[in-house]
N, C-alpha and C positions, 0 to 999 in steps of 0.2 A: 342042933336045926343041920343039915347039912353044909359042905360046903359049896357045891357048884348047885347051876339051878340051869332049867333050860330061857332060854331070848332067842330074839332073831337078832342077827347081827348083817352088814353090809359089809364085803371084805370089795366091792368092785363097784361103781355107778351102775345104772342100767336099768330094764324092767321089772316087774315083777321078780322074776326068777333069779335076782338077785339076793331076797329074801332068805337066809339062812335062818335055818334052825337049829341049836347047837348048846352043848354043854357050854360056861361061863361060869368063872368065878362069881358067889354072890359077895354083893359091895357091902363094905361096913359104912355105917353112918357120919357122919361128922358130930360135932359138938353141938349144935343147931338143928341137926337133922334127926329123923328117922326112917328105918329101914321098913318101908311096907312091902306087906304078903299082895301079890296084887294077886285081885278078884278076877278085874275086867281092866280092859284098855281098848282105848277111843283111837278109828282115825280119823287125822285132819289132813288138809291140803298139805302144810308143810313137812309130813311124810313121804308124802311120794316125789315132793319137790327137793326133800333132802337125799332120797333113794337116785335121784337121776343125779346129782352133785347139783342141783340148782340150776339146770341146763333152760330154763326158761327165761331167767336172767342174764343179762348181758356178763358177758368174760372180765370186761374191766371190773365188775363191781360185786362179784358172784362172792358167796361165802365159802369158805374155805374150811370143810370138813375134816377132819385127819378119818382114816379108817385105822381097821374096822367100828363101827358105831352101831350103836342099839337104837331105832328109832324109838317115839311116840314121848307124849307129854301129857296126856288127859290118862288117871288113871284110878280107880276105885279098891281098894282090901282093907286090909288090917294089918295097924302097925303093932311088928315083930320088936322092934327091938326101939329104944328112947336113947336118944343123945343123952350127953351129960348137961347139958346148958338147957335141954328141953324141959319145960313145967307144963305146957297147956296138955301134953294126949299120954298117954298112957298104953302099955300094952294090952292088947287087944282090942282098940278103940278101932270101929272101921270109920274111915277116912278117904274123901275123893278132895280131886283140885288138879289143876292145870300146874305141872312142875318144870322148872327151873325154864320158864319160856319168856321172852324172846331168847334167851342164851343160845348156844348154836354145839360148841365145842364140848362144852358138860350138859347135855341135856335131858331131858328126861329121864329117858331110856324104859320108855313105859312098856315094850314088849318085851316082858319078862317075867319069870314069877316073882322076882323082887326086883325091887326099885328103891333109890333115898329119896327123900324127898326134904328142903327145913320145910322144918315145923309151920312156915309162915303160909307158904303155900297152900298149905292146906285146912277144911272144916271138914268139920263130923258129917258121913253120910246120914242124908235121911235116912230115919227106920223105917220108912213104909214104903222103900221100891229097895228095889235088888241091886248088886253092883253094875249088872249089865247096864241099866236104866241110871244109876248115878256116873258109870263112865263115861253116859256120851252127852255130858252138861256140861266139862268142864270151860276146853277153850271156845268152843261155840255157844253157850251161854255167858263167857264172861266178855266173851267180843260185841254180842249185843248189849248188855248190861252195859258196855265203858261206853261205848259209840251209841244210846240211849241216854245215858244218863249224867256219863265223865264229859263227854264232850259235848254233845247235841246240848245236856241241859233239859230235856223234852219237859216242854208244859203240857199241864191235864188240859183235856179235849181235844187236841190240837188232829189235824187228818196226816196219817202217816200210810203212804205206800211201800208197802215189801215187796219190793221186783225178787225172784227165785225165793217166794213165801213158806217153798215146802221144802228146800234144804237144812242141811245144817242152823248156820247163824239164821238165817229167813225166819225158819219156825221159833224159834229162840226171841226173836224179835218183837213178829209178831202179838207173844202173850206178854212180853215184859212192856210193850206198847201199853198193852190192853191193861195191865197194871196203874197207870196214869190217865184211865179212861179215855184217852187215842180213839178215832176214829177211824178203822185198817181196814186198809184194803191191800189184798193180798194177790201177787199176778204169778202165775204158774202155768203148766197144762192140765189138763180138764180132769187127767184122774189124780190129781191132787186134790181135787176140791172137799169131798168130802171130810179130808184128814183134818183141813186147813180151817173148815166151816165149826168142825169140832175143837178148834184153836182158839174160835173167836174175832174173826175174820169177820167184819161188818159187810163188805164187799169183795166177790170174787170175779177176777177177769182171769179169762182162760186167752193165753196168747197164742195162741193155735188158730184160734178161731176167731182171736177181736185183737184190734192194733191199742194197748192202754194209751198212748196217747191222742186217739183221735176221739175216746170218751170218758177221757178221767181228767177233770183241770182243778183248781186253786189245792194241793196238797202244798199241806207247811213242809213236812220232808218226807226226802226220798231214800229208804235205802238200798241200797244196789248191791246186791250180791254177786251180780253177772256180771258187770262192766261190757270188756270190750271194746272193738271198733263202732259199734252204734250205740254207746251209750249215750250219745247225744239226743238220741231220737225221744227220749224221757223227758228231754224241758218242756215242751209244752204242758206237763201235765201239771207244773210248779205255780205256784202263789209266785208274782213279784215278792222280794224280799226271804224267798223256801230256802231249804236249803236241801243239799244233796249230800250223803254219807255211803261216800263209795269203800267195800270191804274189799272188791280186787280192781285192778287199772281195768280205768275206761275212758275212750277218748272223749269228751262231752262238750267239746269247742269251749274255754272257758272263757274265751273274749267274747263270746254271744252270750254265754250262760251270765257275765256282769254288767252287759248291758237290760238283762232281764233281771236282773238285782240277784241272781241266786247265787248261795257263796259252796262252799267245800270245806268239811269239815268230817276227820278222820284223826284215825292213830293205830298205833298198835297194839295189838292187846297181851298183857301183862298177868303174870301171875297173882295173884290175890287172895291170899285165904280169909280174911273177912266179906271179899264181895262173894268168894264162894259160900262164905255160912249165910247171906242175904240171898243166897238163892236157895240156898238149903229149907232158909227159912218160907220161900214161895212156896216149893215144892211141897214139903207140909201141911202150906194151908190150902194145896189143890188150885191155885195160882199159875203152876208152870211143868209142865213135863215136858220129858225128851220123845219124841217120836225115834222110832230105831228102826231101821228100811232092814237089817239083816246082821245077824252074827257069826261067825268061824272061830275058831276051835285056835289059842297060838300059834299052831304047829301049821295053820293055812292062811299065814297070814299072805303070803303069794296071792290066793284067791282072795281075798278081800279087798285087796290093789288091786284083782284086775277088777273085780263088782264097781271100783271107783270107779274107774278109768272107764269104764260104762256107762259115768254120767247118770243123770236121771233119777239122783238119789232122794228118797223122803227119809225126811231125818237122818241119823248118824247109822255106821256102820260100827263092830262092837267089835273086840274081839277076847271072846271067854278065856280068862288063863288058868284057873280055879274054881273049885265047887264051890257053891254059896254054902 
């Protein structure tokens, strides 16, 4: 094995141009870790928040990231070295997972040819998909899974509205809600209708032509991946006793929501190999798949971030690191 690898590192906070493709030492796994030869890594919002030094967070509570660092937490690849205490994986196993999240100071370091991961953060990659599609799953898939099943405890047959349904978390929330027999309403722009119909939405609302709050009522759960200052406009869609799960910060006029019997349930996504194995099972059963917006070589990570900043993403943006 070589001593160095290619990786993306950030030496100064800023725009996509600060993502530097360079040679760095290959890391060594600890006793409970494996070294993964990364075949693909996925972009997530925390990657570009970190790239800017979390400029979107008030300075007093802003995380302190040491420079330089390698971003990225979603990886799919092959085990290259096994730590001394690892029994569940062997060299050559294809794995995928969300690595060391929400840990920031020594996070996933996924934008690299090799990365280490606690074995407990990984699961075996589904055999029926390639590494690009597998890398698109972890953070967004776990966020949707943990919101619906750990935090909300979604019951069978509920009505679920997913706002921003074509995005990373949104398109997984659509599919996972369907595994509980939910009636799913997907909200996105019209160009995503075919994509979302294929994923199983029962009703599609094009927010560019229709105000969803004027045409939808009696929703049990709103998964809002958009948030923002006008989040409160969606209160009328919920029944009394309904739940809002905001994925990003939104202004929901919470006093008014309380008067309507609406509660809020959310949480921080975290690494979980057992839940990754459950997502893998659903993928193998054909009940879950990742939408791929675009794929870029690792060396073009800056272009991938530029794509992310343009928004209106359908599924996930992935970095191809090594050949299949």
